[in-house]
N, C-alpha and C positions, 0 to 999 in steps of 0.2 A: 596526483590522484584526487578526484572531487571527494569532499566529505560526505559521509553516509548518513547524516543526521535527519534526512527526509525519508530514509528507508522504512518500509512498513515492518512492523513486528510480525512474527509468525501468526498471531491472532488476527491482526488487521489483514494480512494477506490472505488468510482463509476467508474472512468476511468478504474481502474484495473479490476473490474468486467466485464466491456465491453471486455477488451482485453482477459481476461481468458475465457470467453464465445466464443470469436472468435477462440481461440487456440483450443478449444474442438469441436466446431461445424463445422468449415471449413474443417479440415482433414477428419472428418467422412463423410461429403457429398462428398468430392473428391473421397475418397476411395470407397464409395458405387457406385458412377457412374462408376468409372473405373473397379471395380469388375464385375458389371453387363454387361457392354459393351464390356470389353476387358480381363477380368480375371486377371487384374493387380492391385497391390496396388499402391497408389500415390508414395510411395517410389520407387518401381519398375519402374513406368513410368518416374520418375526423373532420374533414372540411365540410362534408354534407351535413353532419350531425351538428357542428358548431353553427352553420347557417339555419338549420331546422329549429335550433333552440333560440336563436337571436330574434330580437323584436323585428317584426315584418319580414323574418327570414332573410335579412340583409345585414352585411357587415363590410367595413372597409377591408380591402385585401391586405393593407398593412396590419390591420388588427389581427386577421387570421394568421399572417406570417409571424407575428409576435407570439401568439398563441402557441403555434407549432414550432417555434424556434427554427424557422426555415428562411431561406433567402426569398426575395420576392421573385427571382427568376424560377426557383424550384416550384413556387406556389403557382405562378403563371403558367408553367407547362402542365400542372395538375388541373388547373381551372380550365385550360384549353381542352383537355381530354374530357372533363365533365360537361363542358359547353358542347362539344361535339355529340354527346350522348343525349343533350337536351335537358340535362339535370340542373344547369347553372348558367346564368347569363351575367355579363358584365355591363355596368353603366357608369358614366362619370357621376360623381357625388354632386348633387345640385347645391348643396351647402358649401362645398369647397372643391372647385374643379381641379385641384391638384391630386385629388384622390379617386380611386376607382372602387366601385362597390361590387361585391359578389352578391347575387341575388339567386336563391333557390327557387327553382321553378315548380309548378304543381307536379310535374313528372319527377323531379328531384326529390320532392317531399314524399312521393309514392316509393321512390327507390329507398329512402331512408327507413320508411315504414316496413319495407319488405326485407331489408338487410340487417336491421337492428336486432330482431329476436335471436336469430342464430349467432350473431356476434356477441351479444350480452349472455347468451347461454354458454359460449365457450369462455368468456371472462369469468363467469360465475364458477364454472368447473375448474378452470386453471388457477384461479386467484381465490375466490371467496370461499369455495367448498374446502380448500386446503388450510384455511385459517380460522381461528376462533373470531368472534365478533371483536374482542379486544385487540387481538393481533391486526385485524383488518383496519381498525382505527389507527393503531400505531403505524402500520404501513402508510396510510394516508399522511400522516403528520410527518413522518420521516421522509416520504417521497417529496412532499411540498417543500420541506425545509432544504432538501439537496437541490431540487429544481430552482428554488429562489436563489440559493448560493451560486448556481451555474448562470443564472440570469440570461439575458436582461429581462427586467420587468417581472410581474407577477405571473405565475402559472394559471392557465385557463382553468376556470371552474364553471361548471354548468349552473344556469340560473336555478335558484330554489323555487319550487312551487309556492 
């Protein structure tokens, strides 16, 4: 019988149950709101948002995949859906032809502008309105630390104004 030296303590199990519940419930709530109001998944909204905040609204697809911790295959399928709607286009990177760029179109920017307020209102309601300012800062630090330990690479951060 294997040793149980890695078993969670009762306190750790209680904390993990809370984290696991959050990991299941929050994405479902975000997806439901975005699907209802904008016809997007949270993953697709994240792609559009990352492109909208990037210089020249352009990023290498490999960079987006790293930010999202997803495979290039999953990202490519999402980009195809966004391309079909006229919100994103792909181009070969002129600086290095081994890479493909994702470029947000003007219609994609308009979609981000239309979908972001409702999305951010739900994030505020579900996350920030339930926490004190200090708890929200702690959540950011804790989440970044865990995301970094899961890896690879640094988690995405929006550019600061």
